[in-house]
OpenMM code with the backbone's topology and positions (N, CA, C; nanometers):
from openmm import Vec3, app, unit

residues = "MET ASP ARG ALA ARG ALA ARG THR GLY PHE SER LEU VAL GLU VAL THR ILE ALA LEU GLY VAL PHE ALA LEU ALA VAL VAL ALA ILE VAL GLY ILE LEU PRO GLN LEU MET ARG GLN ALA ALA ALA SER ASN GLU LEU LEU VAL ALA GLN ARG PHE PRO ASP ALA VAL ARG SER GLU MET ARG ARG VAL ALA THR GLY SER PHE ASP SER PHE ALA ALA SER ILE PRO VAL ASN SER ALA ALA THR GLY GLY TYR GLN ILE LEU ALA THR ARG ASP GLY ALA ARG ILE SER SER ALA ALA THR ASN ASP GLY VAL LEU ASN GLU THR GLU ALA PHE PHE SER ILE GLU LEU TRP ARG PHE SER ASP PRO PRO LEU ALA PHE VAL PRO GLY GLN THR GLY SER LEU ALA VAL LEU VAL ARG VAL SER TRP PRO TYR ARG LEU PRO GLY SER VAL ALA SER THR ASP LEU GLU ASP ARG GLN GLN PHE SER PHE ALA THR ALA ILE ASN ARG".split()
positions = [
    Vec3(15.5995, -3.5438, -19.9839),
    Vec3(15.7243, -3.4900, -19.8893),
    Vec3(15.7699, -3.5575, -19.7645),
    Vec3(15.8678, -3.5360, -19.7440),
    Vec3(15.9436, -3.5890, -19.6585),
    Vec3(15.9072, -3.5638, -19.4977),
    Vec3(15.8600, -3.7100, -19.4099),
    Vec3(15.8143, -3.6388, -19.2743),
    Vec3(15.8954, -3.5409, -19.1854),
    Vec3(16.0275, -3.5781, -19.2051),
    Vec3(16.1332, -3.4890, -19.1249),
    Vec3(16.1022, -3.3502, -19.1731),
    Vec3(16.0932, -3.3311, -19.2872),
    Vec3(16.0955, -3.1819, -19.3875),
    Vec3(15.9703, -3.1661, -19.2953),
    Vec3(15.8471, -3.1971, -19.2834),
    Vec3(15.7303, -3.1496, -19.2784),
    Vec3(15.7043, -3.0843, -19.1254),
    Vec3(15.7712, -3.1311, -19.0254),
    Vec3(15.7681, -3.1011, -18.8955),
    Vec3(15.8217, -2.9841, -18.8645),
    Vec3(15.7500, -2.8692, -18.8168),
    Vec3(15.8124, -2.7665, -18.7832),
    Vec3(15.8697, -2.7474, -18.6212),
    Vec3(15.9474, -2.6296, -18.6159),
    Vec3(16.0172, -2.6272, -18.5190),
    Vec3(16.1469, -2.5493, -18.5062),
    Vec3(16.2366, -2.5599, -18.4199),
    Vec3(16.3815, -2.4457, -18.4013),
    Vec3(16.4604, -2.5857, -18.4059),
    Vec3(16.5848, -2.5784, -18.4880),
    Vec3(16.7061, -2.6349, -18.4455),
    Vec3(16.7719, -2.5691, -18.3782),
    Vec3(16.8542, -2.7020, -18.3112),
    Vec3(16.9560, -2.6500, -18.2019),
    Vec3(17.0517, -2.5602, -18.2253),
    Vec3(17.0989, -2.5180, -18.3739),
    Vec3(17.1629, -2.3922, -18.3632),
    Vec3(17.0843, -2.3043, -18.3557),
    Vec3(16.9432, -2.2522, -18.4264),
    Vec3(16.8865, -2.1763, -18.3946),
    Vec3(16.8367, -2.1343, -18.2858),
    Vec3(16.8233, -2.2169, -18.1531),
    Vec3(16.8239, -2.2140, -18.0334),
    Vec3(16.9358, -2.1563, -17.9610),
    Vec3(17.0758, -2.2437, -17.9660),
    Vec3(17.1789, -2.1619, -17.9678),
    Vec3(17.1858, -2.0233, -17.9947),
    Vec3(17.2004, -1.9497, -18.1089),
    Vec3(17.1898, -1.8502, -18.1388),
    Vec3(17.1081, -1.7348, -18.0611),
    Vec3(16.9925, -1.7850, -18.0579),
    Vec3(16.9106, -1.6875, -17.9978),
    Vec3(16.8880, -1.6749, -17.8244),
    Vec3(16.9571, -1.8011, -17.7675),
    Vec3(16.9988, -1.7836, -17.6058),
    Vec3(17.1499, -1.6898, -17.6137),
    Vec3(17.2247, -1.6799, -17.7006),
    Vec3(17.3508, -1.6247, -17.7116),
    Vec3(17.3340, -1.4670, -17.7060),
    Vec3(17.2098, -1.4420, -17.8049),
    Vec3(17.1626, -1.2824, -17.8265),
    Vec3(17.0499, -1.2436, -17.7214),
    Vec3(17.0457, -1.3160, -17.6550),
    Vec3(16.9652, -1.3322, -17.5040),
    Vec3(17.0615, -1.2294, -17.3961),
    Vec3(17.1619, -1.3741, -17.3667),
    Vec3(17.2411, -1.3345, -17.2851),
    Vec3(17.3324, -1.2149, -17.3096),
    Vec3(17.3774, -1.2030, -17.4508),
    Vec3(17.4124, -1.0375, -17.4618),
    Vec3(17.3503, -0.9379, -17.4096),
    Vec3(17.2161, -0.9561, -17.4491),
    Vec3(17.1364, -0.8156, -17.3940),
    Vec3(17.1104, -0.8016, -17.2445),
    Vec3(17.1116, -0.9132, -17.1945),
    Vec3(17.1287, -0.9382, -17.0377),
    Vec3(17.2174, -0.8646, -16.9880),
    Vec3(17.3583, -0.9006, -17.0260),
    Vec3(17.4826, -0.8486, -16.9956),
    Vec3(17.4887, -0.6842, -17.0147),
    Vec3(17.4202, -0.6542, -17.1098),
    Vec3(17.4513, -0.5154, -17.1319),
    Vec3(17.3379, -0.4424, -17.0451),
    Vec3(17.2114, -0.4807, -17.0122),
    Vec3(17.1667, -0.4288, -16.9391),
    Vec3(17.2205, -0.3801, -16.7904),
    Vec3(17.2567, -0.5462, -16.7339),
    Vec3(17.3397, -0.5182, -16.6303),
    Vec3(17.4306, -0.4505, -16.6059),
    Vec3(17.4934, -0.4360, -16.7084),
    Vec3(17.6150, -0.3359, -16.7381),
    Vec3(17.5788, -0.1638, -16.6660),
    Vec3(17.4769, -0.1477, -16.7714),
    Vec3(17.4378, 0.0361, -16.7525),
    Vec3(17.3743, 0.0259, -16.6017),
    Vec3(17.3086, -0.0979, -16.5790),
    Vec3(17.2207, -0.0412, -16.4515),
    Vec3(17.2833, 0.0429, -16.3538),
    Vec3(17.3980, 0.0239, -16.2670),
    Vec3(17.4890, 0.0958, -16.2271),
    Vec3(17.4639, 0.2657, -16.2353),
    Vec3(17.4931, 0.3075, -16.3581),
    Vec3(17.5246, 0.4276, -16.4049),
    Vec3(17.3774, 0.4771, -16.3892),
    Vec3(17.2851, 0.4279, -16.4437),
    Vec3(17.1406, 0.4340, -16.4480),
    Vec3(17.0726, 0.4891, -16.3069),
    Vec3(17.1169, 0.3748, -16.1946),
    Vec3(17.1161, 0.4301, -16.0515),
    Vec3(17.1522, 0.5273, -15.9983),
    Vec3(17.3062, 0.5732, -16.0572),
    Vec3(17.3656, 0.6760, -16.0283),
    Vec3(17.2988, 0.8109, -16.0844),
    Vec3(17.2432, 0.8228, -16.1878),
    Vec3(17.1988, 0.9146, -16.2297),
    Vec3(17.0561, 0.9357, -16.2138),
    Vec3(16.9472, 0.8580, -16.1476),
    Vec3(16.8704, 0.8562, -16.0837),
    Vec3(16.8349, 0.9195, -15.9585),
    Vec3(16.9718, 0.8593, -15.8575),
    Vec3(16.9920, 0.9630, -15.7475),
    Vec3(17.0228, 1.0880, -15.7434),
    Vec3(17.1178, 1.1550, -15.8623),
    Vec3(17.1652, 1.2490, -15.8670),
    Vec3(17.0382, 1.3600, -15.8924),
    Vec3(16.9746, 1.3007, -15.9989),
    Vec3(16.8224, 1.3724, -16.0436),
    Vec3(16.7458, 1.3464, -15.9286),
    Vec3(16.7416, 1.3131, -15.8388),
    Vec3(16.6671, 1.3176, -15.7179),
    Vec3(16.7180, 1.4180, -15.6209),
    Vec3(16.8490, 1.4015, -15.6163),
    Vec3(16.8968, 1.5219, -15.5278),
    Vec3(16.8750, 1.6517, -15.5953),
    Vec3(16.8711, 1.6849, -15.7000),
    Vec3(16.8710, 1.7938, -15.7629),
    Vec3(16.7340, 1.8589, -15.7379),
    Vec3(16.5987, 1.7764, -15.7676),
    Vec3(16.4978, 1.7929, -15.7223),
    Vec3(16.4812, 1.8451, -15.5902),
    Vec3(16.5570, 1.8012, -15.5005),
    Vec3(16.5333, 1.8052, -15.3385),
    Vec3(16.5841, 1.9832, -15.3427),
    Vec3(16.7108, 1.9640, -15.4068),
    Vec3(16.7704, 2.1173, -15.3655),
    Vec3(16.6980, 2.2378, -15.4529),
    Vec3(16.6073, 2.2078, -15.5536),
    Vec3(16.5291, 2.3026, -15.6212),
    Vec3(16.4190, 2.3154, -15.5251),
    Vec3(16.3636, 2.2550, -15.4021),
    Vec3(16.2712, 2.2738, -15.3314),
    Vec3(16.3226, 2.3695, -15.2014),
    Vec3(16.4390, 2.3897, -15.2049),
    Vec3(16.4845, 2.4801, -15.0935),
    Vec3(16.4307, 2.6316, -15.0504),
    Vec3(16.4249, 2.7000, -15.1828),
    Vec3(16.4228, 2.8241, -15.1716),
    Vec3(16.2906, 2.8733, -15.0541),
    Vec3(16.1712, 2.7816, -15.0260),
    Vec3(16.0870, 2.8540, -14.9072),
    Vec3(16.1741, 2.7994, -14.8098),
    Vec3(16.2138, 2.6661, -14.7777),
    Vec3(16.2673, 2.6426, -14.6587),
    Vec3(16.3609, 2.7258, -14.6043),
    Vec3(16.4258, 2.7924, -14.7105),
    Vec3(16.5856, 2.9033, -14.6590),
    Vec3(16.4934, 3.0089, -14.6323),
    Vec3(16.3691, 3.0452, -14.6849),
    Vec3(16.3256, 3.1932, -14.6237),
    Vec3(16.2873, 3.1672, -14.5167),
    Vec3(16.1896, 3.0215, -14.4774),
    Vec3(16.1740, 3.0125, -14.3415),
    Vec3(16.2632, 3.0072, -14.2364),
    Vec3(16.3607, 2.9859, -14.2822),
    Vec3(16.4749, 2.9533, -14.1838),
    Vec3(16.5093, 3.0749, -14.1811),
    Vec3(16.5264, 3.1719, -14.2480),
    Vec3(16.6201, 3.3168, -14.2403),
    Vec3(16.4908, 3.3724, -14.1454),
    Vec3(16.3850, 3.3468, -14.1473),
    Vec3(16.2545, 3.4152, -14.0544),
    Vec3(16.2734, 3.3903, -13.9495),
    Vec3(16.3223, 3.2405, -13.8956),
    Vec3(16.3250, 3.1890, -13.7747),
    Vec3(16.3896, 3.2366, -13.7381),
    Vec3(16.5580, 3.2498, -13.7807),
    Vec3(16.6811, 3.2948, -13.7093),
    Vec3(16.6720, 3.4576, -13.6627),
    Vec3(16.6090, 3.5454, -13.7592),
    Vec3(16.5753, 3.6569, -13.7669),
    Vec3(16.4980, 3.7137, -13.6569),
    Vec3(16.4144, 3.6400, -13.6078),
    Vec3(16.3020, 3.6966, -13.5339),
    Vec3(16.3440, 3.7746, -13.3722),
    Vec3(16.4646, 3.7428, -13.3475),
    Vec3(16.5610, 3.8040, -13.2239),
    Vec3(16.6016, 3.9719, -13.2967),
    Vec3(16.6605, 3.9729, -13.3534),
    Vec3(16.7051, 4.0931, -13.4348),
    Vec3(16.7390, 4.0879, -13.5830),
    Vec3(16.6570, 4.1630, -13.6483),
    Vec3(16.6632, 4.1533, -13.7868),
    Vec3(16.8160, 4.1669, -13.8398),
    Vec3(16.8405, 4.3174, -13.7814),
    Vec3(16.9756, 4.3719, -13.8357),
    Vec3(17.1064, 4.2874, -13.7723),
    Vec3(17.1070, 4.2455, -13.6851),
    Vec3(17.1957, 4.1691, -13.6291),
    Vec3(17.2079, 4.0157, -13.7065),
    Vec3(17.1297, 3.9646, -13.7501),
    Vec3(17.1016, 3.8637, -13.8410),
    Vec3(17.1676, 3.8873, -13.9691),
    Vec3(17.1087, 4.0062, -14.0261),
    Vec3(17.1505, 4.0690, -14.1829),
    Vec3(17.3336, 4.0853, -14.1315),
    Vec3(17.3813, 4.1286, -14.0307),
    Vec3(17.5142, 4.1668, -14.0304),
    Vec3(17.5942, 4.0538, -14.0417),
    Vec3(17.5044, 3.9035, -13.9751),
    Vec3(17.6147, 3.8088, -13.9489),
    Vec3(17.6061, 3.7168, -14.0910),
    Vec3(17.5365, 3.7512, -14.2002),
    Vec3(17.5493, 3.7067, -14.3400),
    Vec3(17.6681, 3.7748, -14.3881),
    Vec3(17.7715, 3.7355, -14.4661),
    Vec3(17.8868, 3.7758, -14.5329),
    Vec3(17.8517, 3.8562, -14.6596),
    Vec3(17.9206, 3.9623, -14.6992),
    Vec3(17.8577, 4.0054, -14.8306),
    Vec3(17.9294, 3.9415, -14.9392),
    Vec3(17.8543, 3.9147, -15.0606),
    Vec3(17.9040, 3.8383, -15.1559),
    Vec3(18.0424, 3.8202, -15.1980),
    Vec3(18.0649, 3.9458, -15.1855),
    Vec3(18.2243, 4.0025, -15.2506),
    Vec3(18.3434, 3.9168, -15.1423),
    Vec3(18.2845, 3.8856, -15.0577),
    Vec3(18.3575, 3.8333, -14.9450),
    Vec3(18.4235, 3.6900, -14.9887),
    Vec3(18.5754, 3.6627, -14.9556),
    Vec3(18.6481, 3.5507, -15.0094),
    Vec3(18.6076, 3.4354, -14.9077),
    Vec3(18.5539, 3.4569, -14.7816),
    Vec3(18.5115, 3.3437, -14.7105),
    Vec3(18.3447, 3.2597, -14.7425),
    Vec3(18.3500, 3.1508, -14.6727),
    Vec3(18.2235, 3.1104, -14.7026),
    Vec3(18.1112, 3.2053, -14.6585),
    Vec3(17.9838, 3.1792, -14.7034),
    Vec3(17.8663, 3.2252, -14.6535),
    Vec3(17.8113, 3.1671, -14.4906),
    Vec3(17.7020, 3.2263, -14.4742),
    Vec3(17.6793, 3.1812, -14.3675),
    Vec3(17.5915, 3.0542, -14.3822),
    Vec3(17.6126, 2.9772, -14.3173),
    Vec3(17.5654, 2.8268, -14.3403),
    Vec3(17.4434, 2.7874, -14.2925),
    Vec3(17.3360, 2.7203, -14.3750),
    Vec3(17.2445, 2.6289, -14.3002),
    Vec3(17.2702, 2.4850, -14.3813),
    Vec3(17.2252, 2.3888, -14.3138),
    Vec3(17.2297, 2.2482, -14.3075),
    Vec3(17.1085, 2.1690, -14.3363),
    Vec3(17.0754, 2.0883, -14.4337),
    Vec3(16.9665, 2.0114, -14.4280),
    Vec3(16.9877, 1.8478, -14.4484),
    Vec3(16.8894, 1.7777, -14.4256),
    Vec3(16.9003, 1.6310, -14.4675),
    Vec3(16.9045, 1.6282, -14.6096),
    Vec3(16.9023, 1.4669, -14.6283),
    Vec3(16.8942, 1.4399, -14.7683),
    Vec3(16.7745, 1.4678, -14.8446),
    Vec3(16.6817, 1.3842, -14.7587),
    Vec3(16.5413, 1.4210, -14.7959),
    Vec3(16.4985, 1.5677, -14.7972),
    Vec3(16.5724, 1.6750, -14.7121),
    Vec3(16.5183, 1.8143, -14.7554),
    Vec3(16.4170, 1.8510, -14.6220),
    Vec3(16.4084, 1.7484, -14.5519),
    Vec3(16.3060, 1.7692, -14.4506),
    Vec3(16.3161, 1.8477, -14.3078),
    Vec3(16.4561, 1.8357, -14.2995),
    Vec3(16.5120, 1.9096, -14.1895),
    Vec3(16.6258, 2.0119, -14.2400),
    Vec3(16.6042, 2.1353, -14.1762),
    Vec3(16.6897, 2.2296, -14.2305),
    Vec3(16.7207, 2.2882, -14.1055),
    Vec3(16.8278, 2.3282, -14.0616),
    Vec3(16.8826, 2.4402, -13.9271),
    Vec3(17.0269, 2.5082, -13.9863),
    Vec3(17.0214, 2.6282, -13.9091),
    Vec3(17.1014, 2.7146, -13.9407),
    Vec3(17.2597, 2.6589, -13.8617),
    Vec3(17.3674, 2.6420, -13.8961),
    Vec3(17.4854, 2.5701, -13.8384),
    Vec3(17.4876, 2.6730, -13.7256),
    Vec3(17.4951, 2.8017, -13.7378),
    Vec3(17.5181, 2.9114, -13.6098),
    Vec3(17.4230, 2.8977, -13.5144),
    Vec3(17.2775, 2.8778, -13.5146),
    Vec3(17.2209, 2.8419, -13.4172),
    Vec3(17.1695, 2.7297, -13.4265),
    Vec3(17.2178, 2.5810, -13.4750),
    Vec3(17.1731, 2.4602, -13.4223),
    Vec3(17.1489, 2.4382, -13.3105),
    Vec3(16.9937, 2.4234, -13.3103),
    Vec3(16.9306, 2.3820, -13.1869),
    Vec3(16.8532, 2.2457, -13.1624),
    Vec3(16.9565, 2.1735, -13.2097),
    Vec3(16.9109, 2.0427, -13.1952),
    Vec3(16.8427, 1.9883, -13.3204),
    Vec3(16.7721, 2.0478, -13.4159),
    Vec3(16.6836, 2.0151, -13.5119),
    Vec3(16.7529, 1.9280, -13.6121),
    Vec3(16.9059, 1.9250, -13.6432),
    Vec3(16.9642, 1.8597, -13.7361),
    Vec3(17.0826, 1.8146, -13.6916),
    Vec3(17.1127, 1.7088, -13.6744),
    Vec3(17.2740, 1.6637, -13.6309),
    Vec3(17.3563, 1.6641, -13.7200),
    Vec3(17.4710, 1.7229, -13.7034),
    Vec3(17.5637, 1.7650, -13.8136),
    Vec3(17.6220, 1.6670, -13.8939),
    Vec3(17.5886, 1.5205, -13.8464),
    Vec3(17.6081, 1.3977, -13.9042),
    Vec3(17.5261, 1.3433, -14.0139),
    Vec3(17.4030, 1.4211, -13.9752),
    Vec3(17.2980, 1.3442, -14.0980),
    Vec3(17.2815, 1.4744, -14.2064),
    Vec3(17.4067, 1.5956, -14.2027),
    Vec3(17.3839, 1.6671, -14.3209),
    Vec3(17.4109, 1.6500, -14.4407),
    Vec3(17.3613, 1.6810, -14.5353),
    Vec3(17.3946, 1.5984, -14.7142),
    Vec3(17.3910, 1.7588, -14.7773),
    Vec3(17.3263, 1.8459, -14.7153),
    Vec3(17.3269, 1.9828, -14.8147),
    Vec3(17.3839, 2.0699, -14.7277),
    Vec3(17.4606, 2.1355, -14.8089),
    Vec3(17.5121, 2.2561, -14.7353),
    Vec3(17.4555, 2.4057, -14.7990),
    Vec3(17.4203, 2.5096, -14.7429),
    Vec3(17.3085, 2.5898, -14.7900),
    Vec3(17.3506, 2.7070, -14.7346),
    Vec3(17.4273, 2.8047, -14.8548),
    Vec3(17.5082, 2.9242, -14.8062),
    Vec3(17.4543, 3.0656, -14.8506),
    Vec3(17.4558, 3.1395, -14.7698),
    Vec3(17.3659, 3.2829, -14.7613),
    Vec3(17.5162, 3.3740, -14.7901),
    Vec3(17.4790, 3.4682, -14.8895),
    Vec3(17.5684, 3.6126, -14.9011),
    Vec3(17.4963, 3.7107, -14.9231),
    Vec3(17.4905, 3.8356, -14.8739),
    Vec3(17.4258, 3.9301, -14.8649),
    Vec3(17.4770, 3.9947, -15.0172),
    Vec3(17.3890, 4.0551, -15.0704),
    Vec3(17.4381, 4.1778, -15.1994),
    Vec3(17.5000, 4.2761, -15.1509),
    Vec3(17.6004, 4.3115, -15.2393),
    Vec3(17.6866, 4.4716, -15.1840),
    Vec3(17.6591, 4.5789, -15.2710),
    Vec3(17.6066, 4.5496, -15.3551),
    Vec3(17.5248, 4.7017, -15.4620),
    Vec3(17.4028, 4.7133, -15.4280),
    Vec3(17.3654, 4.8735, -15.4476),
    Vec3(17.2397, 4.9066, -15.4498),
    Vec3(17.1766, 4.8371, -15.5656),
    Vec3(17.0397, 4.8169, -15.5767),
    Vec3(16.9366, 4.8313, -15.4832),
    Vec3(16.9177, 4.7256, -15.3799),
    Vec3(16.9729, 4.6115, -15.4274),
    Vec3(16.9706, 4.4739, -15.3186),
    Vec3(17.0851, 4.4933, -15.2085),
    Vec3(17.1457, 4.6039, -15.1882),
    Vec3(17.2304, 4.6118, -15.0769),
    Vec3(17.1391, 4.5924, -14.8988),
    Vec3(17.1848, 4.5504, -14.8373),
    Vec3(17.1194, 4.5933, -14.6940),
    Vec3(17.2110, 4.7120, -14.6265),
    Vec3(17.1327, 4.7900, -14.5876),
    Vec3(17.1537, 4.8986, -14.5084),
    Vec3(17.0812, 4.8683, -14.3445),
    Vec3(17.1702, 4.8616, -14.2461),
    Vec3(17.0935, 4.8373, -14.1166),
    Vec3(17.0234, 4.9440, -14.0737),
    Vec3(16.8783, 4.9319, -14.0202),
    Vec3(16.7770, 5.0495, -13.9994),
    Vec3(16.7046, 5.1235, -14.0811),
    Vec3(16.7617, 5.0953, -14.1873),
    Vec3(16.7266, 5.1727, -14.3203),
    Vec3(16.6351, 5.0775, -14.4305),
    Vec3(16.6893, 4.9636, -14.4514),
    Vec3(16.6383, 4.8832, -14.5568),
    Vec3(16.5353, 4.7828, -14.4959),
    Vec3(16.4379, 4.7670, -14.5609),
    Vec3(16.2996, 4.6732, -14.5260),
    Vec3(16.2988, 4.5426, -14.5259),
    Vec3(16.3853, 4.5066, -14.6248),
    Vec3(16.4381, 4.3617, -14.6848),
    Vec3(16.5678, 4.3292, -14.6637),
    Vec3(16.5678, 4.2093, -14.7045),
    Vec3(16.7155, 4.1258, -14.6555),
    Vec3(16.7046, 4.0505, -14.7643),
    Vec3(16.7779, 4.0624, -14.9062),
    Vec3(16.8081, 3.9747, -15.0087),
    Vec3(16.9575, 3.9041, -15.0240),
    Vec3(16.9124, 3.7962, -15.0329),
    Vec3(17.0527, 3.7053, -15.0180),
    Vec3(17.0680, 3.6229, -15.1712),
    Vec3(17.1867, 3.6223, -15.1749),
    Vec3(17.2650, 3.5183, -15.2881),
    Vec3(17.2433, 3.3698, -15.1986),
    Vec3(17.2015, 3.2747, -15.2624),
    Vec3(17.2151, 3.1061, -15.2019),
    Vec3(17.2771, 3.0038, -15.2834),
    Vec3(17.3459, 2.9482, -15.2459),
    Vec3(17.4316, 2.8144, -15.2916),
    Vec3(17.3676, 2.7533, -15.2410),
    Vec3(17.3276, 2.6264, -15.2748),
    Vec3(17.3047, 2.4821, -15.2183),
    Vec3(17.4283, 2.3764, -15.3086),
    Vec3(17.4757, 2.3044, -15.2093),
    Vec3(17.6000, 2.2130, -15.2722),
    Vec3(17.5608, 2.0842, -15.1761),
    Vec3(17.6364, 1.9444, -15.2777),
    Vec3(17.5639, 1.8402, -15.1951),
    Vec3(17.6678, 1.7396, -15.2839),
    Vec3(17.6915, 1.6361, -15.2236),
    Vec3(17.7188, 1.6001, -15.0592),
    Vec3(17.7785, 1.7053, -14.9919),
    Vec3(17.7424, 1.7465, -14.8929),
    Vec3(17.8459, 1.8166, -14.7645),
    Vec3(17.8895, 1.7155, -14.6780),
    Vec3(17.8079, 1.6202, -14.6584),
    Vec3(17.9019, 1.5042, -14.5884),
    Vec3(17.8412, 1.3863, -14.6469),
    Vec3(17.9030, 1.2788, -14.7096),
    Vec3(17.8677, 1.1545, -14.7445),
    Vec3(17.8400, 1.1063, -14.5857),
    Vec3(17.6953, 0.9712, -14.6308),
    Vec3(17.6731, 0.9324, -14.5018),
    Vec3(17.8181, 0.8397, -14.4401),
    Vec3(17.8430, 0.8572, -14.3111),
    Vec3(17.9169, 0.7781, -14.2664),
    Vec3(18.0918, 0.8115, -14.2414),
    Vec3(18.0693, 0.9335, -14.2787),
    Vec3(18.1963, 1.0095, -14.3170),
    Vec3(18.2081, 1.1285, -14.1725),
    Vec3(18.2938, 1.1814, -14.1504),
    Vec3(18.3420, 1.2663, -14.0221),
    Vec3(18.3733, 1.4106, -14.0869),
    Vec3(18.4526, 1.3968, -14.1994),
    Vec3(18.4702, 1.5352, -14.2837),
    Vec3(18.3913, 1.5782, -14.3999),
    Vec3(18.3706, 1.7090, -14.4200),
    Vec3(18.2957, 1.7436, -14.5379),
    Vec3(18.3501, 1.7128, -14.6518),
    Vec3(18.3000, 1.6922, -14.7549),
    Vec3(18.3281, 1.6935, -14.8902),
    Vec3(18.3680, 1.8247, -14.9407),
    Vec3(18.4754, 1.8115, -14.9975),
    Vec3(18.5374, 1.9236, -15.0860),
    Vec3(18.4422, 1.9916, -15.1497),
    Vec3(18.4264, 2.1145, -15.1437),
    Vec3(18.3275, 2.2390, -15.2460),
    Vec3(18.3715, 2.2123, -15.3987),
    Vec3(18.4851, 2.1634, -15.4180),
    Vec3(18.4888, 2.1209, -15.5955),
    Vec3(18.4378, 1.9812, -15.6486),
    Vec3(18.4120, 1.9089, -15.5461),
    Vec3(18.3482, 1.7518, -15.5637),
    Vec3(18.2325, 1.7783, -15.5107),
    Vec3(18.1571, 1.8716, -15.5243),
    Vec3(18.0088, 1.8653, -15.4496),
    Vec3(17.9263, 1.9450, -15.5939),
    Vec3(17.8268, 1.8995, -15.6132),
    Vec3(17.7532, 1.9659, -15.7327),
    Vec3(17.6591, 2.0673, -15.6541),
    Vec3(17.6502, 2.1740, -15.7390),
    Vec3(17.5715, 2.3385, -15.6878),
    Vec3(17.4712, 2.3602, -15.7587),
    Vec3(17.3523, 2.4400, -15.6876),
    Vec3(17.2583, 2.4950, -15.7339),
    Vec3(17.2628, 2.6353, -15.6837),
    Vec3(17.1718, 2.7400, -15.7530),
    Vec3(17.2503, 2.8445, -15.6971),
    Vec3(17.0910, 2.9436, -15.6947),
    Vec3(17.0485, 3.0185, -15.6322),
    Vec3(16.9361, 3.1298, -15.6622),
    Vec3(16.9306, 3.2113, -15.5483),
    Vec3(16.8379, 3.3442, -15.5781),
    Vec3(16.8705, 3.4509, -15.4841),
    Vec3(16.7046, 3.4696, -15.4301),
    Vec3(16.7009, 3.4841, -15.3148),
    Vec3(16.5723, 3.5442, -15.2404),
    Vec3(16.5741, 3.6424, -15.1209),
    Vec3(16.4902, 3.6878, -15.0607),
    Vec3(16.4660, 3.7652, -14.9896),
    Vec3(16.3567, 3.7572, -14.8674),
    Vec3(16.3648, 3.7983, -14.7784),
    Vec3(16.2662, 3.8168, -14.6321),
    Vec3(16.2627, 3.9840, -14.6328),
    Vec3(16.1337, 4.0091, -14.5491),
    Vec3(16.1034, 4.1491, -14.5302),
    Vec3(16.1370, 4.1325, -14.3817),
    Vec3(16.1250, 4.2681, -14.3272),
    Vec3(16.1254, 4.2720, -14.1784),
    Vec3(16.0371, 4.2453, -14.0801),
] * unit.nanometer
topology = app.Topology()
chain = topology.addChain("A")
for resn in residues:
    res = topology.addResidue(resn, chain)
    for name in ("N", "CA", "C"):
        topology.addAtom(name, app.Element.getBySymbol(name[0]), res)
């Protein structure tokens, strides 16, 4: 047997082809990385939005402590063309505050989530002042309300949304 053929190893052509395949794989992975990061951020934001029902009920109870009927009257009926009663929340969902009674809990420039409330107009969920013992509302969470560093709010049609219904008792 020829000594040159008896040696094992890779030829220069094989190494070049292997490096080319590796480089293509790295370029493909780096190319999809930004999209994967956006999807991960969007998924995290949806998870934060899905944790808001308890926080919204707590904020409603806090605001309604003065007068339940006047708080309920401040929430528009869901057939109204105007926006709902607004609550703002930070990006991590840790701080939430009613926009109407903002008591310094949340600076509006920190607001990432907009939470809007509407009363139901039809029985049995309709609120009747002095007669109804609970207040049922339709809630729409939308984000980003305001992008970091932006002064103006984002248009509603450019936001992601999540809706649910909740209620509090007198």
